[in-house]
C-alpha positions in Angstrom: 13.9 -3.9 -8.6 14.6 -1.1 -6.1 17.7 -0.7 -3.8 17.9 2.3 -1.5 20.8 2.9 0.8 21.3 6.0 3.1 18.8 8.0 1.0 18.5 11.5 2.4 16.6 14.5 1.1 15.9 18.0 2.3 13.5 20.4 0.5 15.3 23.5 -0.7 14.8 26.4 1.6 13.3 24.2 4.3 13.7 25.5 7.8 13.1 22.1 9.2 15.9 20.8 11.4 15.6 17.2 10.1 15.5 16.1 6.4 12.2 15.0 4.9 13.9 11.7 4.2 16.6 10.8 6.6 19.1 8.0 5.9 16.5 5.5 4.6 17.5 1.9 3.7 15.4 -0.7 2.0 15.2 -3.0 -1.0 12.3 -4.4 -3.0 12.4 -7.7 -4.9 10.7 -8.4 -8.2 7.1 -9.5 -7.8 6.8 -8.0 -4.3 4.3 -5.6 -2.9 6.2 -3.4 -0.6 4.4 -0.8 1.6 5.4 2.4 3.3 3.1 2.8 6.3 3.1 6.1 8.1 1.1 9.2 9.0 0.8 12.3 6.8 4.1 14.1 6.5 6.1 11.1 7.4 8.2 11.0 4.2 6.2 8.4 2.2 5.3 10.5 -0.8 8.7 12.3 -0.8 10.5 8.9 -1.0 8.2 7.9 -3.9 8.8 11.2 -5.7 12.6 10.7 -5.3 12.4 7.2 -6.8 10.3 8.3 -9.8 12.6 11.3 -10.5 10.2 14.1 -9.6 12.5 15.4 -6.9 16.2 15.8 -7.5 19.2 16.4 -5.3 19.1 13.5 -3.0 22.2 12.0 -1.3 22.9 8.3 -0.8 22.0 5.5 -3.2 18.7 4.8 -5.0 18.5 2.4 -7.9 15.7 1.2 -10.2 16.4 -1.9 -12.2 20.0 -1.8 -11.1 20.6 1.8 -12.4 20.9 4.9 -10.2 17.8 7.0 -10.3 19.7 10.2 -11.1 21.3 8.4 -14.2 17.9 7.5 -15.7 16.5 9.7 -18.5 12.9 9.8 -19.7 13.2 6.2 -20.8 12.6 5.1 -17.2 8.9 6.1 -17.6 8.5 3.3 -20.2 9.3 0.9 -17.4 7.4 2.3 -14.4 3.8 3.4 -13.8 2.7 5.9 -11.2 -0.7 6.3 -9.6 -0.7 9.6 -7.6 -3.1 10.1 -4.7 -4.7 13.2 -6.2 -6.2 12.6 -9.7 -5.1 14.8 -12.5 -7.0 14.4 -15.8 -8.0 16.3 -18.9 -11.5 17.2 -17.8 -12.7 18.1 -21.3 -11.8 14.7 -22.6 -13.7 11.4 -22.0 -12.3 8.7 -19.8 -11.5 6.7 -22.9 -9.8 9.7 -24.6 -7.7 10.3 -21.5 -6.3 6.8 -21.5 -5.9 6.8 -25.3 -3.9 10.1 -25.0 -1.6 8.7 -22.4 -1.1 5.5 -24.2 0.1 7.4 -27.2 3.0 8.8 -25.2 4.7 5.4 -24.9 6.7 3.6 -27.5 5.9 0.1 -26.4 2.8 -2.1 -26.2 -0.1 -0.6 -24.3 -3.3 -1.9 -22.8 -6.7 -1.3 -24.4 -8.4 1.7 -22.8 -11.7 -0.2 -22.9 -10.1 -3.2 -21.0 -8.7 -0.9 -18.3 -12.0 1.0 -17.9 -13.9 -2.3 -17.5 -11.3 -3.5 -15.0 -11.8 -0.5 -12.7 -15.6 -0.5 -13.1 -15.8 2.4 -15.6 -16.8 0.3 -18.6 -20.1 2.2 -19.0 -18.6 5.6 -18.4 -15.7 5.6 -20.9 -17.5 7.9 -23.3 -18.4 10.4 -20.6 -16.5 13.6 -20.1 -14.2 13.3 -17.0 -15.5 16.7 -15.8 -18.7 14.8 -15.0 -16.9 12.1 -13.0 -17.3 11.8 -9.3 -14.2 11.9 -7.1 -14.1 8.1 -6.8 -14.4 7.7 -10.6 -11.5 10.0 -11.1 -9.5 8.1 -8.6 -10.2 4.8 -10.5 -9.3 6.4 -13.8 -6.1 7.6 -12.3 -5.4 4.1 -11.1 -6.0 2.7 -14.6 -3.7 5.2 -16.2 -0.8 3.9 -14.2 -1.1 0.6 -15.9 -1.7 1.7 -19.5 1.8 0.8 -20.7 2.1 -2.5 -18.9 4.9 -1.4 -16.6 7.1 -3.8 -14.6 7.2 -1.5 -11.6 4.2 0.4 -10.3 4.0 3.1 -7.7 0.7 3.6 -6.0 0.1 6.4 -3.5 -3.1 5.8 -1.4 -4.8 3.8 -4.2 -8.1 3.3 -2.3 -8.4 6.8 -0.9 -11.9 8.2 -1.4 -13.3 4.9 -2.7 -16.4 3.1 -1.4 -15.9 -0.5 -0.1 -16.9 -2.2 -3.4 -14.5 -0.2 -5.5 -11.8 -0.3 -2.9 -12.1 -4.1 -3.0 -11.9 -3.9 -6.8 -8.7 -1.9 -6.7 -7.1 -4.2 -4.1 -7.8 -7.2 -6.3 -6.2 -5.5 -9.2 -3.0 -4.8 -7.2 -2.9 -8.5 -6.2 -3.4 -9.5 -9.8 -0.4 -7.3 -10.8 1.7 -9.2 -8.3 0.5 -12.5 -9.6 1.6 -11.4 -13.1 5.1 -10.8 -11.8 4.8 -7.0 -11.4 6.4 -5.2 -8.5 4.4 -2.7 -6.5 5.6 0.1 -4.3 2.6 1.2 -2.1 2.5 4.2 0.1 -0.4 4.5 2.5 -1.6 5.3 6.0 -4.5 2.8 5.7 -3.6 -0.1 8.0 -6.1 -2.4 6.4 -4.8 -1.9 2.9 -1.2 -2.5 4.1 -2.1 -5.6 6.1 -4.0 -7.1 3.2 -1.8 -6.3 0.3 1.8 -6.0 1.4 4.4 -8.8 1.4 6.6 -6.5 3.5 6.1 -3.1 4.9 8.2 -0.3 6.4 7.1 1.9 9.3 8.2 5.5 8.5 7.9 8.5 10.8 9.7 11.9 10.5 11.6 10.6 7.4 13.1 7.6 9.2 12.3 3.9 8.9 11.9 2.2 12.3 11.2 -1.4 11.1 10.7 -3.5 8.0 9.0 -6.9 8.1 5.9 -8.8 6.8 2.6 -8.0 8.4 2.4 -11.6 9.6 5.8 -11.5 11.3 5.0 -8.2 13.0 1.7 -9.4 14.4 3.3 -12.6 15.7 6.2 -10.7 17.2 4.0 -8.2 19.0 0.9 -10.2 19.7 0.0 -12.0 22.9 0.3 -15.8 22.9 -3.2 -16.5 24.2 -6.6 -17.5 23.0 -9.8 -15.6 23.9 -13.1 -17.5 24.0 -16.5 -15.8 24.3 -19.1 -18.3 25.6 -22.6 -18.4 26.9 -26.2 -17.7 25.7 -29.0 -15.1 25.9 -27.0 -12.1 26.7 -24.9 -13.7 29.4 -21.8 -14.1 27.3 -18.4 -14.3 29.1 -14.9 -14.1 27.8 -12.1 -16.3 29.0 -8.4 -16.3 28.1 -6.1 -19.2 27.9 -2.3 -19.5 27.1 -1.7 -20.6 23.6 1.2 -22.8 24.6 0.0 -26.2 25.8 -3.6 -25.4 24.8 -4.4 -28.9 23.8 -3.6 -30.2 27.3 -5.3 -27.4 29.2 -8.1 -29.1 31.1 -10.0 -25.8 31.8 -10.0 -25.0 28.1 -11.2 -28.5 27.1 -13.9 -28.5 29.7 -15.2 -25.1 28.6 -15.5 -26.4 25.0 -17.5 -29.3 26.2 -19.7 -27.6 28.7 -20.9 -24.3 27.2 -22.1 -22.7 24.0 -19.1 -21.1 22.2 -19.7 -17.8 20.5 -16.2 -17.1 19.2 -12.5 -18.2 19.5 -9.6 -16.1 18.3 -6.0 -15.6 19.1 -4.8 -12.2 20.4 -3.0 -10.9 17.3 -1.8 -7.4 17.6 -3.2 -5.0 15.0 -0.8 -3.0 12.8 -2.1 0.2 14.4 -1.1 -1.0 17.8 2.2 -2.3 16.6 2.9 1.0 14.8 2.2 3.0 18.0 4.3 0.6 20.0 7.3 0.8 17.6 7.2 4.4 16.7 5.4 6.1 19.6 3.1 7.8 17.0 -0.3 7.3 15.6 -1.2 6.9 11.9 -3.5 9.9 12.0 
């Protein structure tokens, strides 16, 4: 769906020594949720804007559906959907009217505005003016708008930003449902939890450069410690003991502890994406 090789971009008139996107390489397969994980200013949104044609003048190769981005005309927007981080709506129209207007811009089949509003939890608010929507409601309407024309490839930039836990969960479930329907999702975020939960693979990007690309599971296994941590004891006298994961079934001390004391918790020492990101890039996600 997407193939990028040696993609480089510098903003016109920029005094920065290094490009905003610096010799980036990655590909995204159909039906994959691919994430860009990095701090603000890392080059995530710039890369997305290059791929959707909002920024011109890149060097290197960038193709959508096997065709160079620079060779696409307006017809590409029939095939891709974009959910920007900052909502942009017609405030004097209702939510339903906003979606209906954007649906009218496409030549192909579109989703029902009512269906999309219900999907994002705005079913009872579709006839209200968007000027009266809260920030979270506008974010969800923006999210729905990206899917109005049933695109095969969807770009989401910080799709859960500003949402409460219930609606963030709703949005994440919709993204997973899009994947289950065979859609491809390009997700940019600095939210480690979102990246960990949703992405099949993700790229760490800092200062316009990608340092690593892998699945969250592989990264956590690669950088985690092979040990098990057990918290045991009662009545405020809990103690934690660590055991090597290798040969655990034959570890007499481990087996004896299981039999002799009250076990509060057992978990392996997986590395978090935040710790891995810092270790790999030397930077934080803030």
